C-alpha positions, 0 to 999 in steps of 0.5 A, a space after each residue: 545474072 541471078 537466081 531469076 528464072 528467064 522470061 522464056 520459061 516465066 509464065 508471067 512473061 513467056 507468051 507476051 514478049 518476042 525474041 531477037 533471034 537476028 538482026 531482021 526481027 528488029 522492026 523497020 522503023 528502028 533499022 539504022 538507028 542507034 535503037 538497032 545498034 543498041 539491041 545488037 550490042 546487048 543481045 549479040 555483043 556487036 561494038 557500039 561505036 559512040 560518035 560524041 554527039 548522041 542521037 538517043 536517050 535511054 529511060 529505065 528503072 534505077 534496078 541495080 541488077 541492070 547495068 546498061 552495056 553502053 560506052 561513054 558519049 554514046 546516050 543521054 540516060 534517065 534512070 527512075 524508080 519504075 523506069 516511067 519518064 514522068 517528071 522527065 518531060 522536060 529532060 526529053 525536051 532538052 536531049 531533042 534540042 541537042 539533037 535526040 531523035 530516038 528514045 529507048 524505054 526499057 522495062 524489066 522483070 521482077 521490078 520492086 515498084 510491083 511490090 510497092 505496098 509491101 515495101 511502103 513501111 521500110 520506105 516510110 522508116 527509111 525517111 524516118 531515120 532521116 529525121 522526118 517526121 512520120 506523118 510526113 514520111 507517109 504523106 510523102 511515100 503516098 503520093 510518090 509511091 503511088 505515082 511509081 508504083 505498077 502492077 504489071 510490068 509489061 503493061 506498065 511499060 505499054 501505058 507509058 509508051 502511049 503516054 510519051 508518044 502522045 506527047 512527043 508523037 514524032 520521036 522514034 521510040 522503042 519500048 524494050 523489055 530486058 530479062 534480069 536473068 540474062 541480060 537479054 531484051 525482048 520486043 513486047 507483043 503489043 507493040 506492032 498494034 500500037 505502032 498501027 494506030 499510030 500510023 493511022 492517027 496524027 495529032 497536035 498535043 493538047 495544050 491542057 495535057 501539057 500544063 497538067 505535067 507534074 
């Protein structure tokens, strides 16, 4: 796909991800759902059959090196810088009203949002070229750059998974990590531990948390 190394050999990721060698490596809670179909399609080339009534929402980064391998009418899709759902919670609710019960959150290696500090001047310049004042451009990039910036792609995916699961505890959420070297999906090692925490705790969503959403 490009000259990036595979996450299997990259020291930053190689001991933090699990491979899907076969269908049996897919977590039980995703079996028989569009999540399973998506993994099998992307990693093993299985055909995806859209029903015309999407049951899955996919949230991922705007990254140009990753193209979602799905047909039309298969899924709702949110693409945002860093792949976070923050700011799109209403979209999640809308898709649930349309029958969606599964959310796939996809992080990836070499994310530009992990380099936001060094990229900020060029982003500010891009706004200024459109006629923005320097002051307005700097304030805007400071506000939204901070919101989208991440330090570590896998930790960011974990934090966002926990946050979104706290808002939508009944939604079946799959945090996946795509390798830009070959387009294969991986499972973060932390997933099973977080799932165990969820099974042992059932709670209502706090109204104050909802009121604080952007």
